[in-house]
C-alpha positions as a printed NumPy array, in Angstrom:
array([[  8.605,  14.48 ,   2.322],
       [ 11.134,  14.894,  -0.453],
       [ 10.791,  17.234,  -3.385],
       [ 11.534,  16.9  ,  -7.08 ],
       [ 15.056,  18.282,  -6.739],
       [ 15.997,  15.897,  -3.916],
       [ 14.577,  12.968,  -5.876],
       [ 16.983,  13.862,  -8.688],
       [ 19.889,  14.219,  -6.228],
       [ 19.171,  10.786,  -4.712],
       [ 19.147,   9.125,  -8.119],
       [ 22.377,  10.863,  -9.134],
       [ 24.17 ,   9.913,  -5.883],
       [ 23.114,   6.263,  -6.201],
       [ 24.182,   6.174,  -9.852],
       [ 27.633,   7.479,  -8.886],
       [ 27.94 ,   5.115,  -5.913],
       [ 26.926,   2.041,  -7.941],
       [ 28.817,   3.059, -11.097],
       [ 25.58 ,   2.574, -13.061],
       [ 23.936,   5.297, -15.173],
       [ 20.436,   3.832, -14.786],
       [ 17.959,   5.684, -12.554],
       [ 18.875,   5.206,  -8.88 ],
       [ 21.997,   3.34 ,  -9.934],
       [ 19.906,   0.429, -11.161],
       [ 18.841,  -0.66 ,  -7.677],
       [ 15.289,  -1.249,  -6.46 ],
       [ 13.844,   1.662,  -4.49 ],
       [ 11.032,   1.814,  -1.964],
       [  9.828,   5.198,  -0.72 ],
       [  7.521,   5.359,   2.261],
       [  5.723,   8.484,   3.349],
       [  2.534,  10.328,   3.982],
       [  1.221,  12.735,   1.346],
       [ -0.693,  14.535,   4.079],
       [  2.542,  15.926,   5.439],
       [  3.401,  19.501,   4.693],
       [  5.22 ,  19.961,   1.39 ],
       [  9.   ,  19.812,   1.211],
       [ 10.645,  23.077,   2.211],
       [ 11.927,  25.056,  -0.744],
       [ 11.162,  22.367,  -3.33 ],
       [  8.391,  21.37 ,  -5.705],
       [  6.156,  18.549,  -4.487],
       [  6.562,  15.255,  -6.328],
       [  2.871,  15.294,  -7.223],
       [  2.663,  18.974,  -8.249],
       [  1.989,  20.287, -11.726],
       [  5.325,  21.722, -12.827],
       [  4.085,  23.673, -15.849],
       [  1.426,  26.366, -15.975],
       [  0.186,  28.478, -18.877],
       [  2.074,  31.725, -19.284],
       [  5.353,  30.506, -17.81 ],
       [  8.441,  32.228, -19.162],
       [ 11.975,  30.908, -19.552],
       [ 12.781,  32.444, -16.16 ],
       [  9.833,  30.86 , -14.349],
       [ 10.021,  27.379, -15.87 ],
       [ 11.302,  24.66 , -13.544],
       [ 14.998,  23.816, -13.717],
       [ 16.182,  20.612, -15.371],
       [ 16.89 ,  18.876, -12.052],
       [ 13.316,  19.535, -10.841],
       [ 11.837,  18.172, -14.083],
       [ 14.104,  15.121, -13.923],
       [ 13.041,  14.447, -10.315],
       [  9.372,  14.652, -11.337],
       [  9.971,  12.267, -14.245],
       [ 11.72 ,   9.846, -11.887],
       [  8.687,   9.916,  -9.584],
       [  6.38 ,   9.192, -12.521],
       [  8.344,   6.002, -13.299],
       [  7.185,   4.357, -10.053],
       [  4.446,   1.815, -10.795],
       [  3.188,   1.066,  -7.298],
       [  2.282,   3.794,  -4.831],
       [  0.621,   3.132,  -1.476],
       [ -1.062,   6.159,   0.049],
       [ -1.475,   6.39 ,   3.824],
       [ -4.954,   7.648,   4.676],
       [ -5.034,   7.69 ,   8.47 ],
       [ -3.095,   9.93 ,  10.837],
       [ -1.731,   7.994,  13.812],
       [ -0.096,  10.887,  15.688],
       [ -3.143,  13.157,  15.68 ],
       [ -5.861,  10.566,  16.184],
       [ -8.947,  10.938,  18.307],
       [-11.84 ,  13.402,  18.334],
       [ -9.876,  15.994,  20.315],
       [ -7.578,  16.457,  17.307],
       [-10.272,  16.692,  14.601],
       [ -9.922,  20.467,  14.215],
       [ -6.121,  20.277,  14.16 ],
       [ -6.205,  17.603,  11.444],
       [ -8.556,  19.805,   9.405],
       [ -6.109,  22.702,   9.835],
       [ -3.204,  20.546,   8.621],
       [ -5.257,  19.563,   5.58 ],
       [ -5.952,  23.201,   4.765],
       [ -2.269,  24.078,   5.168],
       [ -1.287,  21.207,   2.908],
       [ -3.663,  22.29 ,   0.172],
       [ -3.015,  26.03 ,   0.552],
       [ -6.63 ,  26.874,   1.308],
       [ -6.517,  28.315,   4.846],
       [ -9.24 ,  30.664,   6.013],
       [ -9.235,  33.437,   8.619],
       [-10.605,  30.98 ,  11.187],
       [ -7.654,  28.689,  10.484],
       [ -5.269,  31.579,  11.018],
       [ -6.801,  32.417,  14.4  ],
       [ -7.13 ,  28.774,  15.523],
       [ -6.014,  28.233,  19.135],
       [ -5.831,  25.086,  21.258]])
């Protein structure tokens, strides 16, 4: 999974490489991924809400993060994967539920103490 900052970096690198100031250097882009993966490390999720009430100048997202989010919003077709292939089968049901809780930031004590 890539974050908002990396999305901005990709577009900038392609623009430089192609000598074109359009988003992603003016080339067609296809991103493939699974939104059920854990969020990108150290970055804002592409589908996250960047602004919250009460944010100060210090806590507002940086320009690159906002630009990456805006780039993501320009995509017109998004295909969401809904089935896990690696953790399929009834023996992995609890683990899949745990991954979902981790992804959404809503883990419970039982999730914390989950053992195989």
